[in-house]
DSSP file (Angstrom, degrees, kcal/mol; ACC not computed):
  #  RESIDUE AA STRUCTURE BP1 BP2  ACC     N-H-->O    O-->H-N    N-H-->O    O-->H-N    TCO  KAPPA ALPHA  PHI   PSI    X-CA   Y-CA   Z-CA
    1    1 A X              0   0    0      0, 0.0     2,-0.3     0, 0.0     0, 0.0   0.000 360.0 360.0 360.0 127.9    0.7  -20.2  -32.7
    2    2 A X        -     0   0    0     97,-0.1     2,-0.4    22,-0.0    25,-0.0  -0.639 360.0-175.6 -81.1 133.5    0.2  -21.0  -29.0
    3    3 A X        -     0   0    0     -2,-0.3    22,-2.7   107,-0.1     2,-0.5  -0.995  13.8-160.0-131.7 139.0   -1.5  -18.3  -27.0
    4    4 A X  E     -A   24   0A   0    107,-0.4   109,-0.7    -2,-0.4     2,-0.5  -0.973  10.2-162.1-116.4 130.7   -2.2  -18.2  -23.3
    5    5 A X  E     -A   23   0A   0     18,-2.4    18,-2.0    -2,-0.5     2,-0.2  -0.955   2.8-157.2-120.3 121.1   -4.9  -15.8  -22.0
    6    6 A X  E     +A   22   0A   0     -2,-0.5     2,-0.3    16,-0.2    16,-0.2  -0.624  16.1 170.1 -93.0 153.4   -5.1  -14.7  -18.4
    7    7 A X  E     +A   21   0A   0     14,-2.1    14,-2.6    -2,-0.2   108,-0.1  -0.972  42.6  64.8-152.5 163.4   -8.2  -13.4  -16.7
    8    8 A X        +     0   0    0      1,-0.3    11,-0.3    -2,-0.3    14,-0.0   0.329  61.5 134.4 105.6  -6.6   -9.5  -12.6  -13.2
    9    9 A X        +     0   0    0     12,-0.1    -1,-0.3     9,-0.1     2,-0.3  -0.230  23.7 121.3 -69.8 165.7   -7.2   -9.7  -12.3
   10   10 A X  E     -d  117   0B   0    106,-0.7   108,-2.8   105,-0.1     2,-0.5  -0.989  59.3 -54.1 170.4-164.7   -8.6   -6.6  -10.7
   11   11 A X  E     +d  118   0B   0     -2,-0.3     2,-0.3   106,-0.2   108,-0.2  -0.920  53.2 164.6-109.3 124.9   -8.7   -4.2   -7.8
   12   12 A X  E     -d  119   0B   0    106,-2.7   108,-2.3    -2,-0.5     2,-0.2  -0.947  34.7-111.7-137.6 158.2   -9.3   -5.5   -4.3
   13   13 A X    >   -     0   0    0     -2,-0.3     3,-2.3   106,-0.2    72,-0.2  -0.521  52.7 -79.3 -83.2 155.5   -8.9   -4.4   -0.8
   14   14 A X  T 3  S+     0   0    0      1,-0.3    72,-0.2    -2,-0.2    -1,-0.1  -0.281 121.5  28.4 -53.3 137.5   -6.3   -5.9    1.6
   15   15 A X  T 3  S+     0   0    0     70,-3.2    69,-0.6     1,-0.3    -1,-0.3   0.287  98.8 118.9  91.0  -9.8   -7.6   -9.2    2.9
   16   16 A X    <   -     0   0    0     -3,-2.3    69,-2.3    69,-0.3     2,-0.3  -0.102  55.9-123.7 -81.0-177.0   -9.7   -9.8   -0.2
   17   17 A X        +     0   0    0     66,-0.2     2,-0.3    67,-0.2    66,-0.2  -0.938  21.1 179.8-132.8 151.4   -9.5  -12.6   -2.7
   18   18 A X  E     - B   0  82A   0     64,-2.2    64,-3.3    -2,-0.3     2,-0.5  -0.982  16.3-146.7-143.4 152.3   -9.1  -13.1   -6.4
   19   19 A X  E     - B   0  81A   0    -11,-0.3     2,-0.3    -2,-0.3    62,-0.2  -0.978  13.9-160.6-123.2 119.7   -9.0  -16.0   -8.7
   20   20 A X  E     - B   0  80A   0     60,-2.7    60,-2.6    -2,-0.5     2,-0.3  -0.761   7.6-167.8 -96.8 143.3   -6.8  -15.9  -11.8
   21   21 A X  E     -AB   7  79A   0    -14,-2.6   -14,-2.1    -2,-0.3     2,-0.4  -0.957   8.1-164.8-130.6 150.9   -7.3  -18.2  -14.7
   22   22 A X  E     -AB   6  78A   0     56,-1.9    56,-1.9    -2,-0.3     2,-0.4  -0.996  11.0-178.6-136.9 128.9   -5.2  -19.0  -17.7
   23   23 A X  E     -AB   5  77A   0    -18,-2.0   -18,-2.4    -2,-0.4     2,-0.3  -0.978  30.8-116.7-131.5 141.2   -6.5  -20.8  -20.8
   24   24 A X  E     -A    4   0A   0     52,-1.2   -20,-0.2    -2,-0.4     4,-0.1  -0.591  21.7-150.9 -71.3 133.4   -4.9  -21.9  -24.0
   25   25 A X  S    S+     0   0    0    -22,-2.7     2,-0.3    -2,-0.3    -1,-0.1   0.429  71.9  35.7 -91.1   0.9   -6.5  -20.1  -26.9
   26   26 A X  S    S-     0   0    0    -23,-0.4     2,-0.3     0, 0.0   -23,-0.1  -0.952  97.0 -78.0-146.7 165.8   -6.0  -22.8  -29.5
   27   27 A X        +     0   0    0     -2,-0.3     2,-0.3   -25,-0.0    -2,-0.1  -0.482  54.4 174.4 -68.8 129.2   -6.0  -26.5  -29.9
   28   28 A X        -     0   0    0     -2,-0.3    73,-0.2     1,-0.1    74,-0.2  -0.880  36.8-127.3-133.7 165.4   -2.7  -28.0  -28.6
   29   29 A X  S    S-     0   0    0     72,-1.0     2,-0.3    71,-1.0    72,-0.2   0.946  80.0 -18.3 -79.3 -51.1   -1.4  -31.4  -28.1
   30   30 A X  E     -E  100   0B   0     70,-1.9    70,-3.0    72,-0.1     2,-0.5  -0.989  45.8-147.3-161.0 146.5   -0.2  -31.3  -24.5
   31   31 A X  E     +E   99   0B   0     -2,-0.3    68,-0.2    68,-0.2     3,-0.1  -0.973  19.1 178.2-115.8 131.0    0.7  -29.0  -21.6
   32   32 A X  E     +     0   0B   0     66,-3.5    -1,-0.1    -2,-0.5    67,-0.1   0.530  58.2   8.4 -97.5-115.9    3.4  -30.0  -19.2
   33   33 A X  E     -     0   0B   0     19,-0.1    65,-2.8    64,-0.1    -1,-0.4  -0.389  67.8-174.2 -69.7 146.2    4.5  -27.8  -16.3
   34   34 A X  E     +EF  97  51B   0     17,-2.6    17,-3.0    63,-0.2     2,-0.3  -0.923   7.8 160.9-134.9 160.4    2.5  -24.6  -15.7
   35   35 A X  E     -EF  96  50B   0     61,-2.4    61,-2.8    -2,-0.3     2,-0.4  -0.994  32.5-116.7-168.8 171.7    2.9  -21.7  -13.4
   36   36 A X  E     +EF  95  49B   0     13,-3.1    12,-2.6    -2,-0.3    13,-1.8  -0.979  27.3 178.1-122.4 134.9    2.2  -18.2  -12.3
   37   37 A X  E     -EF  94  47B   0     57,-2.5    57,-3.4    -2,-0.4     2,-0.3  -0.873   9.4-156.3-127.6 161.8    4.8  -15.4  -12.1
   38   38 A X  E     -EF  93  46B   0      8,-2.4     8,-2.8    -2,-0.3     2,-0.4  -0.980   6.6-166.3-142.2 155.8    4.4  -11.7  -11.2
   39   39 A X  E     -E   92   0B   0     53,-2.0    53,-2.4    -2,-0.3     2,-0.3  -0.965   4.3-162.3-145.7 124.4    6.3   -8.5  -11.8
   40   40 A X    >   -     0   0    0     -2,-0.4     3,-2.3     4,-0.4    51,-0.1  -0.702  46.4 -77.4 -98.4 155.9    5.9   -5.2  -10.1
   41   41 A X  T 3  S+     0   0    0      1,-0.3    -1,-0.1    -2,-0.3     3,-0.1  -0.269 118.9  10.5 -54.0 131.2    7.2   -1.9  -11.6
   42   42 A X  T 3  S+     0   0    0      1,-0.3     2,-0.3    -3,-0.0    -1,-0.3   0.490 113.0  98.3  79.2   2.6   11.0   -1.6  -11.2
   43   43 A X  S <  S-     0   0    0     -3,-2.3    -1,-0.3     3,-0.0     2,-0.1  -0.834  75.6-105.5-121.8 159.8   11.3   -5.2  -10.0
   44   44 A X        -     0   0    0     -2,-0.3    -4,-0.4     1,-0.1     2,-0.1  -0.464  44.8 -93.3 -79.5 154.3   12.3   -8.5  -11.7
   45   45 A X        -     0   0    0     -6,-0.2     2,-0.3    -2,-0.1    -6,-0.2  -0.456  49.6-165.6 -65.3 137.5    9.7  -11.1  -12.5
   46   46 A X  E     -F   38   0B   0     -8,-2.8    -8,-2.4    -2,-0.1     2,-0.2  -0.925  22.8-103.1-130.1 152.8    9.4  -13.6   -9.8
   47   47 A X  E     +F   37   0B   0     -2,-0.3   -10,-0.2   -10,-0.2     3,-0.1  -0.500  32.3 172.8 -71.9 137.5    7.9  -17.0   -9.4
   48   48 A X  E     -     0   0B   0    -12,-2.6    12,-2.5     1,-0.4     2,-0.3   0.756  64.0 -25.4-106.3 -55.4    4.6  -17.3   -7.5
   49   49 A X  E     -FG  36  59B   0    -13,-1.8   -13,-3.1    10,-0.2    -1,-0.4  -0.982  53.0-163.4-160.7 149.0    3.6  -20.9   -7.9
   50   50 A X  E     -FG  35  58B   0      8,-2.4     8,-1.9    -2,-0.3     2,-0.3  -0.939   0.9-166.9-133.4 158.6    4.1  -23.8  -10.3
   51   51 A X  E     -FG  34  57B   0    -17,-3.0   -17,-2.6    -2,-0.3     6,-0.2  -0.975  14.2-140.0-147.0 131.7    2.4  -27.1  -10.9
   52   52 A X    >   -     0   0    0      4,-2.3     3,-1.6    -2,-0.3   -19,-0.1  -0.306  35.0-100.9 -83.2 171.5    3.6  -30.1  -12.8
   53   53 A X  T 3  S+     0   0    0      1,-0.3    -1,-0.1     2,-0.1    20,-0.1   0.770 125.5  54.4 -62.9 -24.3    1.4  -32.2  -15.1
   54   54 A X  T 3  S-     0   0    0      2,-0.1    -1,-0.3     0, 0.0   -21,-0.0   0.472 123.5-103.6 -88.4  -3.0    1.3  -34.7  -12.2
   55   55 A X    <   +     0   0    0     -3,-1.6     2,-0.3     1,-0.3    -2,-0.1   0.478  68.4 147.6  97.7   2.7    0.0  -32.2   -9.8
   56   56 A X        -     0   0    0      1,-0.0    -4,-2.3    -5,-0.0    -1,-0.3  -0.573  31.8-157.1 -73.2 132.2    3.1  -31.5   -7.8
   57   57 A X  E     -G   51   0B   0     -2,-0.3     2,-0.3    -6,-0.2    -6,-0.2  -0.755  17.7-171.0-115.7 157.8    3.1  -27.8   -6.6
   58   58 A X  E     -G   50   0B   0     -8,-1.9    -8,-2.4    -2,-0.3     2,-0.3  -0.986   9.8-168.5-145.5 136.2    5.7  -25.3   -5.5
   59   59 A X  E     -G   49   0B   0     -2,-0.3   -10,-0.2   -10,-0.2     2,-0.1  -0.933  27.6-110.3-128.1 148.2    5.1  -21.9   -4.0
   60   60 A X    >>  -     0   0    0    -12,-2.5     3,-1.8    -2,-0.3     4,-1.0  -0.488  35.9-118.5 -66.4 146.1    7.1  -18.8   -3.2
   61   61 A X  T 34 S+     0   0    0      1,-0.3     3,-0.4     2,-0.2    -1,-0.1   0.833 111.3  63.1 -57.2 -32.7    7.6  -18.4    0.5
   62   62 A X  T 34 S+     0   0    0      1,-0.2    -1,-0.3     3,-0.0   -14,-0.0   0.665 111.4  34.8 -69.2 -16.4    5.7  -15.1    0.4
   63   63 A X  T X> S+     0   0    0     -3,-1.8     4,-2.3   -15,-0.2     3,-2.2   0.457  81.9 127.2-117.7  -3.9    2.5  -16.7   -0.8
   64   64 A X  T 3< S+     0   0    0     -4,-1.0     4,-0.1    -3,-0.4    -3,-0.0  -0.305  80.5  16.5 -58.5 134.3    2.5  -20.0    1.0
   65   65 A X  T 34 S+     0   0    0      2,-0.4    -1,-0.3     1,-0.1     3,-0.1   0.255 125.7  59.2  86.8 -13.0   -0.7  -20.6    2.9
   66   66 A X  T <4 S+     0   0    0     -3,-2.2    17,-1.9     1,-0.2     2,-0.3   0.713  98.2  51.6-114.3 -36.6   -2.5  -17.8    1.0
   67   67 A X  E  <  -C   82   0A   0     -4,-2.3    -2,-0.4    15,-0.2     2,-0.4  -0.781  58.5-167.0-107.8 149.2   -2.4  -18.9   -2.6
   68   68 A X  E     -C   81   0A   0     13,-2.2    13,-3.0    -2,-0.3     2,-0.4  -0.990   5.4-157.8-135.6 127.3   -3.3  -22.1   -4.2
   69   69 A X  E     +C   80   0A   0     -2,-0.4     2,-0.3    11,-0.2    11,-0.2  -0.848  21.1 162.5-103.0 139.9   -2.5  -23.2   -7.8
   70   70 A X  E     -C   79   0A   0      9,-2.1     9,-3.2    -2,-0.4     2,-0.3  -0.976  18.0-152.4-150.8 162.6   -4.5  -25.9   -9.5
   71   71 A X  E     -C   78   0A   0     -2,-0.3     2,-0.5     7,-0.2     7,-0.2  -0.945  14.4-145.0-139.1 157.5   -5.1  -27.1  -13.1
   72   72 A X  E >>> -C   77   0A   0      5,-2.3     5,-1.7    -2,-0.3     4,-1.1  -0.917  13.6-171.3-121.9 100.2   -7.7  -28.8  -15.2
   73   73 A X  T 345S+     0   0    0     -2,-0.5    -1,-0.1     1,-0.2   -42,-0.1   0.813  84.0  58.4 -65.1 -30.4   -6.0  -31.0  -17.6
   74   74 A X  T 345S+     0   0    0      1,-0.2    -1,-0.2    -3,-0.1    -2,-0.0   0.836 117.2  32.9 -67.8 -31.6   -9.1  -31.8  -19.5
   75   75 A X  T <45S-     0   0    0     -3,-0.7   -51,-0.3     2,-0.1    -1,-0.2   0.443 104.8-125.8-102.9  -2.7   -9.6  -28.1  -20.3
   76   76 A X  T  <5 +     0   0    0     -4,-1.1   -52,-1.2     1,-0.2     2,-0.3   0.931  64.7 132.7  55.6  49.3   -5.9  -27.1  -20.5
   77   77 A X  E   < -BC  23  72A   0     -5,-1.7    -5,-2.3   -54,-0.2     2,-0.4  -0.906  41.7-161.2-127.3 156.6   -6.3  -24.4  -17.9
   78   78 A X  E     -BC  22  71A   0    -56,-1.9   -56,-1.9    -2,-0.3     2,-0.3  -0.997  12.7-168.6-135.7 140.4   -4.4  -23.4  -14.8
   79   79 A X  E     -BC  21  70A   0     -9,-3.2    -9,-2.1    -2,-0.4     2,-0.4  -0.877  14.3-151.1-129.2 159.2   -5.8  -21.2  -12.0
   80   80 A X  E     -BC  20  69A   0    -60,-2.6   -60,-2.7    -2,-0.3     2,-0.6  -0.949   8.4-157.4-133.1 111.5   -4.4  -19.3   -9.0
   81   81 A X  E     -BC  19  68A   0    -13,-3.0   -13,-2.2    -2,-0.4     2,-0.6  -0.805  13.9-165.7 -88.4 120.2   -6.7  -18.8   -6.0
   82   82 A X  E     +BC  18  67A   0    -64,-3.3   -64,-2.2    -2,-0.6     2,-0.3  -0.933  11.4 173.2-115.6 115.9   -5.4  -15.8   -4.1
   83   83 A X        +     0   0    0    -17,-1.9   -66,-0.2    -2,-0.6   -67,-0.2  -0.754  59.3  23.3-115.9 164.1   -6.7  -15.2   -0.5
   84   84 A X  S    S-     0   0    0    -69,-0.6    -1,-0.2    -2,-0.3   -67,-0.2   0.898  84.7-159.4  49.0  48.3   -5.7  -12.8    2.2
   85   85 A X        -     0   0    0    -69,-2.3   -70,-3.2    -3,-0.2     2,-0.3  -0.249   8.1-159.7 -64.6 144.3   -4.2  -10.5   -0.4
   86   86 A X    >   -     0   0    0    -72,-0.2     3,-2.2    -3,-0.1     4,-0.3  -0.836  32.7-110.4-120.0 157.0   -1.7   -7.9    0.7
   87   87 A X  G >  S+     0   0    0     -2,-0.3     3,-1.8     1,-0.3    32,-0.3   0.833 117.1  65.7 -55.7 -31.2   -0.6   -4.6   -0.9
   88   88 A X  G 3  S+     0   0    0      1,-0.3    -1,-0.3     3,-0.0    -3,-0.0   0.648  89.0  67.3 -66.0 -14.3    2.8   -6.4   -1.6
   89   89 A X  G <  S+     0   0    0     -3,-2.2    -1,-0.3    30,-0.1     2,-0.2   0.551  71.1 120.8 -81.4  -7.6    0.9   -8.7   -3.9
   90   90 A X    <   +     0   0    0     -3,-1.8     2,-0.3    -4,-0.3    28,-0.2  -0.398  41.2 103.3 -61.6 123.7    0.3   -5.9   -6.4
   91   91 A X  E    S- H   0 117B   0     26,-1.9    26,-2.5    -2,-0.2     2,-0.6  -0.968  77.0 -77.6-179.6 172.2    1.8   -6.8   -9.7
   92   92 A X  E     -EH  39 116B   0    -53,-2.4   -53,-2.0    -2,-0.3     2,-0.5  -0.859  47.7-146.5 -89.4 127.7    1.2   -8.0  -13.2
   93   93 A X  E     -EH  38 115B   0     22,-2.9    22,-2.0    -2,-0.6     2,-0.4  -0.839  12.5-162.1-102.7 131.0    0.6  -11.7  -13.0
   94   94 A X  E     -E   37   0B   0    -57,-3.4   -57,-2.5    -2,-0.5     2,-0.4  -0.910  12.1-138.2-116.8 136.5    1.7  -13.9  -15.9
   95   95 A X  E     -E   36   0B   0     -2,-0.4    17,-2.2   -59,-0.2     2,-0.4  -0.731  22.1-168.9 -87.3 139.2    0.7  -17.4  -16.8
   96   96 A X  E     +EI  35 111B   0    -61,-2.8   -61,-2.4    -2,-0.4     2,-0.3  -0.978   8.2 173.1-129.9 143.6    3.5  -19.7  -18.0
   97   97 A X  E     -EI  34 110B   0     13,-2.1    13,-2.6    -2,-0.4     2,-0.7  -0.991  33.2-134.0-151.9 142.2    3.3  -23.1  -19.6
   98   98 A X  E     - I   0 109B   0    -65,-2.8   -66,-3.5    -2,-0.3     2,-0.4  -0.876  42.7-174.5 -91.8 113.6    5.5  -25.7  -21.2
   99   99 A X  E     -EI  31 108B   0      9,-2.6     9,-2.9    -2,-0.7     2,-0.7  -0.914  32.7-160.8-122.7 136.2    3.5  -26.6  -24.3
  100  100 A X  E     -EI  30 107B   0    -70,-3.0   -70,-1.9    -2,-0.4   -71,-1.0  -0.927  16.9-163.5-106.5 101.8    3.9  -29.1  -27.0
  101  101 A X        -     0   0    0     -2,-0.7   -72,-1.0     5,-0.6     2,-0.3   0.887  67.4  -0.5 -57.5 -45.8    1.7  -27.6  -29.8
  102  102 A X  S >  S-     0   0    0    -74,-0.2     3,-1.6     4,-0.2   -72,-0.1  -0.899  76.9-102.5-139.2 167.8    1.4  -30.8  -31.8
  103  103 A X  T 3  S+     0   0    0     -2,-0.3    -2,-0.1     1,-0.3    -1,-0.0   0.767 122.4  49.1 -63.7 -24.1    2.6  -34.3  -31.7
  104  104 A X  T 3  S+     0   0    0      2,-0.1    -1,-0.3    -4,-0.0     2,-0.2   0.339 100.9  80.7 -97.1   6.4    5.2  -33.5  -34.3
  105  105 A X  S <  S-     0   0    0     -3,-1.6     2,-0.2     1,-0.1    -5,-0.0  -0.666  79.0-106.6-111.4 166.1    6.5  -30.3  -32.7
  106  106 A X        -     0   0    0     -2,-0.2    -5,-0.6     1,-0.1     2,-0.3  -0.515  39.0-100.2 -87.0 158.4    8.9  -29.6  -29.9
  107  107 A X  E     -I  100   0B   0     -7,-0.2     2,-0.3    -2,-0.2    -7,-0.3  -0.615  46.3-175.3 -78.7 135.0    7.9  -28.4  -26.4
  108  108 A X  E     -I   99   0B   0     -9,-2.9    -9,-2.6    -2,-0.3     2,-0.5  -0.832  28.9-109.0-129.4 167.5    8.3  -24.7  -25.9
  109  109 A X  E     -I   98   0B   0     -2,-0.3     2,-0.3   -11,-0.2   -11,-0.2  -0.862  39.5-173.8 -99.3 122.8    8.0  -22.2  -23.1
  110  110 A X  E     -I   97   0B   0    -13,-2.6   -13,-2.1    -2,-0.5     2,-0.3  -0.889   9.2-162.5-124.3 150.3    5.0  -19.8  -23.5
  111  111 A X  E     -I   96   0B   0     -2,-0.3  -107,-0.4   -15,-0.2   -15,-0.2  -0.958  14.6-131.1-130.4 145.8    3.8  -16.8  -21.6
  112  112 A X        -     0   0    0    -17,-2.2  -107,-0.2    -2,-0.3     3,-0.1  -0.308  33.7-105.7 -82.0 176.2    0.5  -15.0  -21.4
  113  113 A X        -     0   0    0   -109,-0.7  -108,-0.1     1,-0.2   -19,-0.1   0.648  63.6-113.8 -80.0 -15.8    0.1  -11.2  -21.8
  114  114 A X        -     0   0    0    -19,-0.1     2,-0.4     1,-0.0   -20,-0.2   0.061  17.8-125.5  99.7 151.0   -0.4  -10.7  -18.1
  115  115 A X  E     - H   0  93B   0    -22,-2.0   -22,-2.9  -108,-0.1     2,-0.3  -1.000  25.4-119.3-135.4 135.4   -3.2   -9.5  -15.9
  116  116 A X  E     - H   0  92B   0     -2,-0.4  -106,-0.7   -24,-0.2     2,-0.5  -0.551  23.6-171.7 -80.4 131.4   -3.0   -6.7  -13.4
  117  117 A X  E     -dH  10  91B   0    -26,-2.5   -26,-1.9    -2,-0.3     2,-0.5  -0.989   5.2-176.6-120.4 121.4   -3.7   -7.3   -9.7
  118  118 A X  E     -d   11   0B   0   -108,-2.8  -106,-2.7    -2,-0.5     2,-0.6  -0.976   7.3-170.1-122.9 122.8   -3.9   -4.3   -7.5
  119  119 A X  E     +d   12   0B   0     -2,-0.5     2,-0.3   -32,-0.3  -106,-0.2  -0.939  32.1 130.1-114.3 110.7   -4.3   -4.6   -3.7
  120  120 A X              0   0    0   -108,-2.3    -2,-0.1    -2,-0.6   -34,-0.0  -0.991 360.0 360.0-159.0 150.3   -5.1   -1.3   -2.0
  121  121 A X              0   0    0     -2,-0.3  -108,-0.1  -108,-0.2    -1,-0.0   0.415 360.0 360.0 -90.8 360.0   -7.5    0.3    0.4
């Protein structure tokens, strides 16, 4: 069973920074596209940033210039550096990855359990 575990969430003041990390919790064959999504209470889950296996990135307009997504293919991890945080960034952040568990399995879409980010003074 593939598991993704997020870490790095917390409580910060506006203008502060956090770094979120996501790691596969078991041995897997390969990870393709990865990304971060977020969901606030009463709102739909939305894309924050994605990164392909080749390093191509995509960001939501609301976070461009403030957030940076990056990955370490050797460690099968993806991180999100969040700077200049705003109260509007408050949400549960979820890691997403397209994973091929083994060479003999199909690629599937996997999600982490989420990590809370709260931006408030």
